[in-house]
RONUTI-790684 format. One record per residue: x, y, z of N, C-alpha, C in turn. Coordinates in steps of 0.1 Angstrom, whole numbers, padded with zeros to 4 digits, always signed. Layout:
XYZXYZXYZ;...
This chain:
+0009-0013-0002+0002+0001+0001+0010+0013-0001;+0016+0015+0009+0026+0023+0012+0036+0027-0001;+0042+0014-0012+0046+0012-0021+0036+0024-0038;+0023+0022-0031+0013+0026-0044+0011+0042-0041;+0012+0045-0028+0010+0060-0024+0018+0064-0028;+0032+0057-0024+0049+0067-0028+0045+0067-0046;+0041+0061-0054+0039+0060-0069+0029+0067-0072;+0016+0072-0062+0004+0077-0071+0003+0094-0066;+0011+0098-0054+0017+0106-0050+0023+0117-0055;+0033+0114-0066+0044+0122-0075+0031+0127-0089;+0024+0113-0096+0017+0113-0105+0006+0124-0101;-0002+0126-0090-0016+0136-0089-0008+0150-0093;+0007+0152-0081+0012+0165-0080+0014+0167-0093;+0022+0158-0106+0024+0163-0118+0010+0169-0123;+0000+0164-0126-0013+0166-0129-0019+0175-0123;-0019+0178-0110-0026+0193-0103-0013+0204-0108;-0004+0204-0106+0004+0215-0104+0001+0227-0119;+0002+0220-0128+0001+0230-0140-0012+0237-0136;-0021+0234-0133-0032+0244-0129-0033+0252-0119;-0028+0245-0111-0022+0258-0095-0013+0269-0102;-0005+0267-0113+0004+0275-0119-0006+0288-0124;-0012+0280-0140-0021+0290-0143-0027+0294-0137;-0036+0290-0127-0044+0296-0116-0039+0307-0109;-0026+0309-0107-0019+0321-0102-0017+0334-0108;-0022+0348-0101-0028+0357-0111-0005+0365-0112;-0008+0370-0126+0006+0378-0125+0006+0386-0118;+0017+0393-0114+0018+0404-0105+0014+0414-0115;+0006+0426-0109+0010+0440-0121+0016+0446-0119;+0013+0450-0132+0025+0461-0140+0022+0469-0129;+0035+0477-0130+0033+0489-0121+0038+0503-0126;+0028+0510-0126+0028+0524-0132+0031+0539-0127;+0040+0544-0125+0042+0557-0115+0043+0574-0124;+0029+0578-0120+0032+0588-0118+0038+0601-0115;+0043+0605-0123+0052+0616-0111+0047+0631-0117;+0037+0636-0104+0029+0649-0108+0039+0661-0104;+0044+0675-0116+0051+0686-0111+0044+0693-0097;+0045+0704-0093+0046+0708-0085+0032+0716-0092;+0023+0728-0083+0015+0740-0084+0024+0748-0096;+0017+0751-0106+0021+0762-0118+0013+0769-0125;+0015+0778-0131+0004+0789-0143-0001+0792-0133;-0017+0788-0138-0030+0795-0136-0041+0779-0130;-0050+0782-0122-0063+0776-0122-0061+0768-0133;-0067+0756-0138-0071+0749-0143-0064+0750-0156;-0050+0751-0158-0041+0752-0166-0027+0742-0156;-0016+0733-0164-0005+0725-0157-0011+0722-0141;-0023+0715-0146-0029+0707-0132-0019+0689-0133;-0011+0693-0128-0004+0682-0131-0007+0671-0119;-0008+0674-0109-0014+0666-0098-0030+0654-0101;-0036+0667-0106-0053+0666-0105-0053+0657-0118;-0045+0661-0131-0044+0651-0141-0036+0636-0141;-0028+0634-0131-0021+0624-0128-0035+0615-0118;-0034+0618-0109-0048+0613-0100-0061+0607-0109;-0065+0614-0123-0074+0612-0130-0069+0601-0138;-0059+0600-0145-0055+0593-0148-0054+0577-0143;-0044+0576-0131-0042+0568-0122-0059+0564-0119;-0066+0569-0117-0078+0564-0106-0084+0555-0123;-0085+0560-0132-0089+0557-0143-0079+0540-0146;-0069+0541-0147-0058+0527-0146-0063+0515-0135;-0066+0522-0123-0069+0515-0114-0079+0506-0111;-0091+0518-0116-0109+0513-0109-0114+0511-0125;-0110+0514-0139-0119+0519-0149-0112+0505-0157;-0099+0504-0159-0095+0499-0170-0098+0486-0174;-0101+0475-0162-0102+0462-0163-0085+0452-0167;-0075+0463-0164-0062+0461-0163-0055+0454-0154;-0046+0444-0152-0040+0438-0143-0028+0452-0141;-0031+0464-0134-0025+0475-0133-0020+0481-0119;-0011+0484-0113-0009+0490-0104-0004+0507-0105;-0012+0516-0107-0006+0532-0108-0007+0539-0096;+0006+0547-0095+0004+0550-0083+0008+0568-0084;+0011+0577-0079+0009+0589-0078+0020+0596-0067;+0029+0603-0070+0037+0606-0065+0047+0620-0069;+0047+0630-0058+0057+0642-0066+0069+0644-0068;+0072+0652-0069+0089+0656-0080+0100+0652-0067;+0095+0654-0053+0105+0649-0042+0102+0633-0039;+0104+0623-0055+0101+0611-0051+0113+0605-0047;+0125+0610-0049+0141+0603-0048+0142+0605-0036;+0132+0615-0023+0131+0604-0006+0128+0593-0007;+0123+0581-0018+0120+0570-0014+0124+0561-0030;+0138+0563-0032+0135+0563-0050+0136+0547-0053;+0129+0536-0041+0124+0524-0044+0110+0524-0050;+0107+0533-0049+0094+0535-0057+0091+0534-0072;+0107+0537-0075+0106+0535-0091+0114+0525-0097;+0121+0515-0087+0134+0507-0090+0124+0497-0097;+0112+0493-0096+0107+0484-0099+0088+0489-0110;+0093+0495-0113+0083+0506-0124+0079+0494-0136;+0073+0496-0141+0075+0487-0156+0070+0502-0166;+0061+0511-0162+0062+0524-0166+0068+0534-0160;+0069+0548-0165+0071+0558-0156+0061+0572-0164;+0055+0576-0160+0046+0588-0163+0051+0604-0161;+0056+0613-0167+0058+0627-0159+0051+0639-0166;+0044+0645-0161+0036+0657-0161+0043+0668-0153;+0046+0675-0157+0055+0684-0146+0062+0695-0157;+0066+0704-0148+0068+0715-0156+0086+0710-0163;+0091+0711-0173+0102+0707-0174+0106+0695-0171;+0122+0696-0169+0125+0680-0161+0126+0680-0152;+0114+0689-0142+0118+0688-0128+0112+0673-0123;+0108+0669-0127+0099+0653-0126+0115+0643-0121;+0123+0644-0127+0134+0639-0132+0141+0639-0116;+0140+0657-0115+0149+0659-0101+0159+0657-0100;+0160+0666-0110+0179+0662-0114+0184+0644-0115;+0179+0636-0113+0183+0618-0113+0188+0620-0128;+0195+0625-0136+0195+0620-0151+0199+0604-0151;+0213+0602-0143+0218+0590-0146+0212+0577-0142;+0203+0581-0129+0192+0570-0123+0181+0569-0135;+0177+0576-0145+0166+0575-0153+0177+0570-0165;+0186+0573-0172+0191+0569-0180+0190+0551-0179;+0193+0544-0163+0196+0532-0163+0183+0526-0159;+0172+0535-0156+0159+0528-0158+0157+0526-0172;+0161+0535-0179+0155+0534-0196+0165+0520-0200;+0175+0518-0200+0183+0508-0199+0178+0498-0194;+0173+0498-0188+0166+0482-0183+0156+0482-0187;+0149+0489-0198+0137+0489-0205+0124+0491-0197;+0121+0500-0190+0114+0508-0182+0102+0518-0194;+0097+0513-0193+0087+0525-0202+0084+0538-0196;+0091+0549-0208+0089+0566-0202+0077+0570-0212;+0066+0578-0203+0055+0584-0210+0059+0600-0206;+0061+0607-0212+0060+0627-0210+0050+0628-0214;+0048+0640-0207+0030+0649-0212+0037+0663-0211;+0033+0668-0221+0033+0686-0224+0045+0689-0215;+0045+0700-0210+0058+0707-0205+0069+0698-0201;+0065+0686-0192+0075+0676-0193+0090+0671-0204;+0082+0676-0222+0088+0670-0233+0097+0682-0234;+0099+0693-0226+0110+0705-0232+0123+0704-0221;+0131+0698-0220+0145+0699-0215+0151+0708-0222;+0167+0710-0219+0175+0720-0222+0176+0710-0232;+0181+0723-0249+0187+0709-0258+0199+0702-0252;+0208+0702-0249+0216+0692-0239+0214+0678-0239;+0202+0683-0227+0197+0672-0222+0183+0667-0232;+0179+0671-0244+0174+0663-0251+0179+0658-0262;+0190+0660-0266+0201+0652-0270+0208+0637-0263;+0213+0641-0255+0216+0634-0243+0208+0617-0243;+0198+0623-0238+0187+0615-0232+0170+0615-0234;+0165+0625-0241+0157+0624-0247+0150+0613-0255;+0162+0619-0268+0165+0607-0276+0167+0601-0278;+0173+0595-0269+0174+0582-0265+0164+0575-0256;+0155+0575-0251+0143+0576-0242+0132+0574-0252;+0128+0586-0258+0115+0589-0266+0118+0591-0276;+0126+0591-0280+0132+0599-0297+0130+0612-0300;+0127+0621-0288+0125+0633-0291+0123+0644-0283;+0125+0655-0282+0116+0664-0274+0117+0676-0281;+0109+0688-0273+0111+0703-0278+0122+0709-0273;+0122+0717-0281+0137+0725-0282+0133+0741-0283;+0138+0749-0275+0134+0763-0273+0144+0768-0286;+0137+0775-0296+0140+0780-0303+0141+0777-0318;+0130+0762-0318+0130+0753-0327+0115+0749-0328;+0111+0746-0314+0098+0743-0316+0089+0754-0311;+0075+0752-0312+0069+0763-0309+0055+0757-0301;+0049+0767-0297+0039+0765-0285+0025+0773-0285;+0022+0775-0297+0008+0779-0300-0001+0772-0292;-0014+0779-0291-0029+0773-0286-0038+0775-0295;-0041+0760-0300-0049+0761-0308-0059+0749-0311;-0071+0748-0314-0077+0739-0318-0072+0726-0328;-0073+0719-0321-0064+0708-0332-0076+0696-0335;-0078+0690-0351-0079+0680-0354-0070+0668-0351;-0071+0662-0344-0058+0649-0342-0060+0640-0344;-0057+0635-0355-0053+0622-0361-0049+0611-0359;-0052+0599-0353-0044+0591-0347-0042+0580-0358;-0030+0574-0351-0023+0564-0363-0031+0553-0361;-0039+0545-0368-0049+0538-0366-0042+0523-0370;-0029+0522-0376-0022+0505-0375-0017+0503-0358;-0014+0512-0351-0008+0509-0342-0019+0505-0331;-0010+0498-0314-0020+0498-0306-0026+0512-0299;-0018+0521-0301-0026+0535-0292-0036+0538-0298;-0037+0536-0314-0054+0538-0319-0062+0532-0318;-0060+0521-0308-0076+0512-0308-0084+0523-0300;-0096+0516-0303-0108+0523-0301-0109+0538-0298;-0100+0547-0303-0099+0561-0305-0106+0564-0317;-0112+0571-0318-0120+0579-0331-0110+0585-0344;-0114+0579-0353-0103+0592-0360-0098+0599-0360;-0103+0612-0358-0101+0623-0355-0109+0628-0338;-0098+0632-0330-0106+0639-0317-0101+0651-0318;-0107+0663-0316-0107+0678-0317-0108+0675-0301;-0094+0688-0295-0096+0696-0283-0085+0710-0290;-0093+0720-0282-0082+0729-0277-0071+0730-0270;-0063+0733-0270-0047+0728-0261-0034+0738-0266;-0028+0739-0258-0014+0747-0262-0001+0731-0265;-0009+0724-0280-0001+0719-0284+0013+0723-0293;+0023+0721-0287+0033+0721-0291+0040+0716-0306;+0048+0719-0317+0052+0716-0326+0069+0717-0333;+0067+0711-0343+0080+0710-0344+0091+0705-0337;+0087+0695-0330+0100+0685-0318+0114+0685-0327;+0123+0682-0317+0138+0680-0322+0135+0665-0322;+0140+0658-0335+0140+0643-0332+0150+0637-0332;+0152+0623-0333+0168+0619-0335+0172+0622-0350;+0184+0621-0350+0185+0618-0368+0177+0608-0377;+0178+0598-0367+0173+0586-0382+0159+0584-0375;+0150+0599-0380+0139+0601-0378+0129+0591-0379;+0134+0583-0391+0122+0572-0396+0121+0560-0384;+0128+0561-0376+0130+0549-0359+0115+0562-0352;+0112+0571-0353+0101+0575-0343+0090+0578-0346;+0076+0572-0341+0064+0568-0352+0058+0582-0345;+0046+0587-0358+0039+0596-0354+0028+0592-0350;+0025+0593-0339+0013+0584-0336+0001+0595-0335;+0000+0607-0333-0015+0615-0335-0005+0628-0343;-0012+0631-0350-0005+0645-0363-0023+0651-0366;-0018+0667-0361-0025+0681-0370-0024+0689-0375;-0027+0696-0382-0023+0703-0391-0026+0721-0381;-0019+0732-0383-0021+0742-0378-0023+0752-0385;-0036+0760-0385-0033+0773-0395-0038+0783-0392;-0038+0796-0400-0039+0810-0391-0054+0811-0384;-0061+0799-0389-0077+0799-0387-0075+0794-0373;-0072+0781-0369-0071+0773-0357-0063+0777-0343;-0053+0786-0350-0044+0793-0343-0054+0804-0335;-0054+0800-0316-0059+0813-0309-0051+0821-0300;-0038+0814-0304-0027+0822-0291-0013+0819-0294;-0009+0833-0306+0008+0829-0308+0014+0833-0292;+0024+0826-0284+0029+0831-0277+0044+0829-0276;+0052+0829-0263+0062+0833-0262+0073+0821-0270;+0068+0813-0275+0080+0808-0285+0080+0806-0299;+0071+0815-0306+0068+0815-0318+0078+0821-0325;+0086+0811-0337+0094+0814-0343+0089+0810-0357;+0099+0814-0368+0100+0808-0378+0094+0799-0382;+0099+0788-0376+0097+0772-0376+0081+0772-0376;+0077+0778-0369+0060+0779-0362+0055+0783-0374;+0060+0797-0384+0053+0798-0395+0054+0790-0408;+0068+0783-0407+0071+0775-0422+0060+0765-0414;+0059+0761-0404+0051+0744-0401+0034+0747-0404;+0030+0762-0409+0015+0763-0410+0009+0754-0423;-0004+0750-0420-0009+0738-0434-0006+0729-0437;+0007+0723-0423+0011+0710-0428+0011+0700-0415;+0012+0687-0418+0008+0678-0405+0016+0679-0396;+0018+0681-0382+0025+0683-0373+0019+0669-0362;+0038+0667-0360+0034+0655-0350+0030+0658-0337;+0018+0655-0328+0019+0658-0316+0023+0651-0307;+0021+0638-0311+0025+0624-0300+0032+0617-0306;+0044+0609-0304+0054+0603-0309+0058+0590-0300;+0060+0580-0308+0066+0570-0299+0075+0565-0304;+0087+0558-0298+0103+0548-0300+0102+0536-0293;+0103+0530-0299+0110+0516-0296+0127+0514-0294;+0132+0510-0284+0145+0519-0282+0152+0501-0285;+0161+0500-0292+0171+0489-0299+0170+0479-0288;+0175+0482-0275+0177+0476-0270+0162+0473-0253;+0154+0476-0258+0144+0472-0251+0135+0482-0244;+0124+0485-0241+0116+0498-0234+0112+0504-0249;+0102+0515-0245+0096+0521-0251+0093+0537-0245;+0092+0548-0253+0088+0557-0249+0080+0566-0259;+0073+0575-0251+0063+0578-0260+0064+0597-0255;+0059+0607-0261+0056+0621-0260+0049+0626-0263;+0041+0633-0257+0029+0641-0261+0030+0656-0257;+0026+0664-0268+0025+0679-0263+0015+0687-0257;+0003+0681-0255-0011+0688-0252-0008+0680-0237;-0019+0686-0230-0020+0687-0216-0020+0701-0207;-0019+0710-0213-0018+0724-0205-0035+0724-0201;-0046+0725-0209-0060+0729-0197-0064+0716-0197;-0066+0715-0184-0073+0706-0175-0084+0697-0183;-0094+0707-0187-0104+0703-0195-0102+0693-0207;-0092+0693-0209-0088+0682-0221-0092+0669-0217;-0086+0666-0202-0092+0650-0200-0111+0646-0201;-0115+0661-0201-0129+0652-0207-0132+0651-0216;-0127+0651-0225-0126+0646-0239-0124+0632-0242;-0130+0626-0246-0133+0607-0244-0121+0606-0249;-0121+0607-0262-0108+0603-0270-0099+0607-0268;-0097+0618-0265-0084+0627-0257-0077+0616-0248;-0085+0613-0234-0082+0608-0222-0079+0591-0230;-0086+0587-0239-0086+0571-0239-0069+0570-0246;-0065+0582-0255-0048+0575-0266-0043+0577-0255;-0043+0591-0244-0032+0594-0237-0033+0575-0225;-0040+0573-0222-0038+0561-0215-0035+0547-0222;-0043+0549-0234-0034+0538-0241-0022+0542-0246;-0016+0550-0247-0002+0553-0246+0007+0551-0237;+0002+0549-0223+0005+0551-0212+0008+0536-0205;-0002+0525-0212-0001+0511-0214+0010+0508-0226;+0012+0513-0237+0018+0507-0251+0031+0513-0240;+0035+0521-0236+0050+0524-0231+0052+0516-0221;+0045+0509-0210+0047+0502-0206+0052+0490-0204;+0049+0483-0222+0047+0470-0220+0036+0463-0222;+0021+0474-0217+0009+0461-0218-0001+0459-0228;-0003+0450-0231-0016+0448-0243-0022+0460-0243;-0025+0468-0254-0037+0474-0255-0046+0467-0254;-0058+0468-0250-0071+0462-0254-0071+0468-0267;-0081+0461-0275-0088+0461-0289-0095+0473-0290;-0105+0473-0279-0113+0484-0280-0103+0499-0271;-0095+0500-0266-0083+0507-0262-0085+0506-0248;-0079+0517-0240-0083+0511-0225-0094+0520-0220;-0100+0510-0209-0116+0520-0208-0113+0527-0198;-0120+0542-0199-0123+0550-0184-0138+0553-0188;-0143+0556-0174-0157+0563-0175-0157+0577-0177;-0167+0581-0188-0165+0596-0187-0167+0606-0176;-0162+0617-0182-0162+0627-0167-0172+0634-0164;-0178+0636-0157-0184+0646-0146-0180+0661-0146;-0185+0667-0144-0183+0679-0138-0175+0679-0125;-0181+0673-0117-0177+0673-0104-0163+0661-0105;-0160+0652-0116-0149+0645-0117-0135+0653-0123;-0142+0661-0131-0132+0674-0138-0126+0680-0129;-0130+0682-0117-0127+0696-0105-0122+0691-0099;-0122+0677-0095-0112+0671-0082-0102+0673-0086;-0096+0674-0069-0083+0675-0069-0077+0689-0078;-0081+0697-0078-0078+0710-0088-0064+0716-0073;-0054+0718-0078-0048+0729-0069-0052+0742-0064;-0048+0746-0053-0059+0757-0051-0056+0770-0050;-0059+0781-0061-0060+0794-0058-0062+0803-0052;-0073+0800-0043-0075+0804-0034-0088+0809-0040;-0091+0822-0040-0104+0828-0046-0101+0832-0062;-0092+0830-0064-0090+0827-0083-0091+0813-0084;-0095+0802-0079-0091+0788-0083-0109+0790-0092;-0106+0782-0103-0113+0783-0110-0125+0766-0108;-0140+0767-0109-0148+0756-0112-0148+0758-0129;-0146+0741-0136-0145+0742-0148-0157+0736-0150;-0161+0741-0165-0169+0734-0171-0165+0726-0179;-0176+0711-0181-0173+0703-0192-0172+0709-0205;-0160+0702-0215-0163+0716-0231-0169+0710-0235;-0168+0720-0250-0176+0719-0255-0171+0719-0268;-0173+0711-0280-0162+0713-0291-0167+0721-0303;-0177+0725-0304-0183+0735-0310-0181+0749-0304;-0180+0749-0296-0173+0763-0291-0159+0765-0296;-0150+0751-0291-0138+0759-0297-0138+0762-0311;-0146+0755-0318-0149+0759-0333-0148+0770-0335;-0158+0781-0326-0162+0790-0329-0148+0802-0320;-0143+0796-0318-0131+0805-0313-0127+0817-0323;-0127+0827-0319-0118+0837-0335-0099+0834-0333;-0097+0835-0349-0081+0832-0351-0077+0841-0343;-0061+0842-0337-0053+0849-0337-0048+0861-0343;-0049+0877-0340-0042+0883-0346-0030+0881-0349;-0022+0884-0363-0011+0880-0362-0002+0891-0361;+0010+0893-0353+0018+0903-0348+0029+0899-0364;+0024+0911-0371+0034+0914-0384+0043+0916-0382;+0047+0929-0371+0063+0934-0368+0073+0921-0365;+0067+0913-0355+0071+0901-0346+0075+0892-0358;+0067+0889-0368+0071+0880-0376+0081+0884-0386;+0081+0896-0390+0093+0903-0406+0106+0899-0395;+0100+0902-0382+0119+0904-0377+0128+0887-0376;+0118+0880-0377+0120+0860-0376+0129+0858-0387;+0130+0866-0396+0139+0861-0410+0152+0870-0408;+0152+0876-0401+0163+0887-0402+0171+0879-0386;
């Protein structure tokens, strides 16, 4: 009898173990969102509120096996929070989210950690853009080269890429969309994930970085979101939108950014894209930075209102100086 049991037990274990292994849930993908400090004015550069909104969608609404956490730019007090990240999202003023830890981030990139940089976070110095951002995400904004008008973009999302899953063919939004990025020399290695065409009619503010490259880029498709697959592993995404907090209430806009975060972290993007619930007015106003009496209560945006905005007045004298 003992001999029979000694033979039977290994056989039973061999049959049962595969089921136990398959039943074991995989560890969730870890995504860390680094939110910058208060900046600009109420409703603009709402880094913390934007990150919390995206993290909530990933954790509670996406159906993905992910764990998204939001930290401030003081993350290096406990850098272990980034040590085991699959994807890192930075939404902050310039490179402040990196907190001076360039070599640490470079090591994470070489380890294959995905990076997604949103809005002002795509704007390092020209030197850091060349040394770090181009190898990490394929390109960056550069003062004197790139421009930052506020305009209503009809965003066309790349259809045969996972980031386009479940996103409408065209997503319209009013935002400060930078364009004319400084990309890698091997430009063909950078993927144009979202493009849109700036015109004199759809630009409603020309601000500090407007230059001849901006003028020359009018009426031509410009890259607003790009992707890069590093030769040694890992992915990077840059997106120039995100100035106005109202943009997150546009379902297609929010979905394409969630798709980008998932893709950069190595997560398979669902066929219908990363799910999230439409925002209510309360959702949009949750966690906004406090500006005292100047804190705005944001209304849900209407595309038709954006389409009716007047075109910005052209400063002919300013533009005449560009060529000189």
